[in-house]
C-alpha positions in Angstrom: 9.5 -12.3 6.1 6.8 -12.2 8.5 5.0 -9.0 9.3 3.8 -7.4 12.6 1.0 -4.9 13.0 1.9 -1.2 12.7 5.8 -3.0 11.0 7.0 -5.2 8.7 10.0 -3.5 7.3 12.0 -5.8 5.3 15.0 -3.8 5.0 15.9 -0.8 7.2 15.9 2.5 5.9 19.5 3.6 4.8 18.9 6.6 4.2 19.2 9.9 7.0 15.7 12.0 6.4 17.5 14.6 5.3 20.4 12.9 2.9 20.3 13.7 -0.6 19.1 10.7 -2.9 19.4 11.1 -6.7 18.7 7.6 -9.2 21.6 7.0 -10.8 20.5 5.7 -13.7 19.6 8.7 -14.8 20.0 11.4 -11.8 16.2 12.4 -10.8 15.7 13.7 -7.5 14.8 10.7 -5.8 13.7 9.0 -2.7 12.7 6.0 -0.3 9.3 3.6 -1.4 6.9 2.5 0.8 4.4 0.1 0.3 1.3 0.2 3.3 -0.5 -2.7 3.4 -4.0 -1.2 4.9 -6.5 -3.6 6.7 -7.5 -5.1 10.1 -7.7 -8.9 10.5 -11.0 -9.5 10.1 -12.9 -10.7 6.5 -12.0 -9.0 3.4 -10.0 -5.8 5.2 -7.5 -8.3 6.0 -6.5 -8.0 1.6 -4.0 -5.2 1.7 -2.4 -6.9 4.9 -2.2 -10.0 3.2 -1.1 -8.6 -0.2 1.8 -6.7 1.1 2.3 -9.6 3.8 2.8 -11.5 0.2 4.4 -9.0 -1.9 6.9 -7.8 1.1 8.3 -11.6 0.9 8.3 -11.6 -2.8 10.7 -8.3 -2.6 12.7 -9.0 0.4 15.6 -8.9 -1.1 15.1 -4.4 -2.6 16.6 -2.3 -0.4 14.5 0.9 -1.3 11.1 -1.0 -0.8 10.1 -0.2 3.5 7.2 -2.7 3.4 4.4 -2.1 6.9 0.3 -3.1 7.6 -1.3 0.1 9.1 -4.3 -0.5 10.9 -4.8 2.7 8.8 -3.5 5.1 6.7 -2.8 8.1 9.4 -0.9 5.2 10.8 1.8 5.7 7.8 3.6 9.1 9.9 4.6 7.1 12.3 7.6 6.5 9.3 11.0 8.9 8.6 9.2 9.5 5.3 10.7 13.1 3.2 9.2 14.9 0.6 11.7 13.2 -1.6 9.3 10.0 -0.6 6.8 8.0 -2.6 4.0 5.9 -1.0 1.7 3.0 -2.3 -1.5 1.6 -0.5 -2.7 -1.8 -1.0 -6.4 -1.5 0.1 -9.7 -3.7 -0.1 -12.6 -1.8 -2.6 -16.1 -2.6 -2.7 -17.8 -1.9 -5.7 -15.6 -1.3 -8.8 -16.0 -5.1 -10.0 -15.4 -8.8 -9.8 -14.0 -10.6 -6.6 -10.0 -10.4 -6.8 -10.1 -7.1 -8.9 -6.9 -4.9 -9.3 -7.9 -0.8 -9.8 -4.6 1.8 -9.1 -6.2 5.2 -8.2 -3.6 8.2 -8.1 -5.4 9.8 -4.7 -7.8 12.0 -6.6 -9.5 9.2 -8.7 -10.4 7.4 -5.4 -13.9 6.6 -5.5 -16.2 9.4 -3.8 -17.9 6.4 -1.8 -14.9 5.0 -0.6 -13.7 9.1 -0.4 -16.6 9.1 1.9 -16.3 6.2 4.4 -14.0 4.1 5.8 -13.3 1.5 8.7 -10.2 3.3 9.0 -10.6 6.3 11.5 -9.5 9.4 9.6 -10.2 7.7 5.9 -8.2 7.9 2.9 -8.4 10.7 1.0 -8.6 12.7 4.1 -5.4 11.1 5.0 -3.8 11.9 1.9 -4.7 15.8 1.2 -3.7 16.2 4.6 0.3 14.4 3.1 -0.1 16.8 -0.2 -0.9 19.9 2.2 2.5 19.1 4.7 4.5 18.6 1.2 4.8 15.0 1.6 5.8 12.7 -1.6 6.2 14.6 -4.2 7.5 11.8 -6.0 4.3 10.0 -5.8 1.3 8.5 -4.3 -0.6 5.7 -6.0 -3.2 2.9 -4.3 -4.1 0.0 -5.2 -7.4 -1.4 -4.7 -8.3 -5.0 -4.4 -11.8 -6.2 -5.0 -13.2 -8.3 -2.1 -15.4 -11.0 -2.1 -19.5 -9.7 -1.9 -19.9 -12.2 1.1 -16.5 -10.6 2.7 -18.0 -9.3 5.9 -16.1 -8.8 8.6 -16.8 -12.6 10.5 -15.8 -14.0 6.7 -14.7 -17.1 7.2 -10.9 -17.4 7.0 -10.6 -20.5 4.7 -11.6 -18.5 2.3 -9.6 -15.8 2.1 -5.5 -17.6 2.0 -3.5 -15.0 1.4 -2.7 -12.8 -0.9 -6.5 -13.4 -1.6 -5.9 -13.9 -5.4 -5.4 -16.6 -7.3 -2.4 -16.7 -9.3 -3.3 -14.6 -11.8 -4.8 -11.6 -9.9 -1.5 -12.2 -7.8 1.0 -11.7 -10.7 -0.5 -8.6 -11.9 0.0 -6.8 -7.9 2.8 -8.2 -8.8 3.9 -6.7 -11.6 2.2 -3.3 -10.9 3.9 -3.2 -7.7 7.8 -3.7 -9.7 6.5 -1.4 -12.3 5.6 1.9 -9.9 8.9 0.7 -7.8 11.3 0.4 -11.2 9.3 3.4 -12.1 10.6 6.1 -9.7 
């Protein structure tokens, strides 16, 4: 599967927006899962896009998941989301550890620097505050940050950022974190 800018859905959503959905395993209310990579085609900011392209290929058999690349957080509103749905965002981060470090955040746990600064227009924290005010994604929101290399600027050569921009162990941890999130839903 190849992701296109703004839409790399691996499976069409099988639920009508108003349809009630339950998790057959335990009867809990459930919804559709969205895995969005935030980024751009430039430098280290590509990490979110590269990661979801790789994850989309690895998870292409899942019919409970929509995978897409987003230019900015507010682009999630281009998808038919409901309060029962779950959201996982993957984005590049800085200042949280060595390159390739993965950190999982709840919206309230976003680093304050990331909350104030964004190359995505309306920043991630503000977008998630809007999502909360609208009552969307009540089933859960998580953010996975991937620490980009210190020298990762907009002019960073492509050979230094291979998909998904992680070594094998980091890629396995990312895949396990996403599967854990999907299976916990």
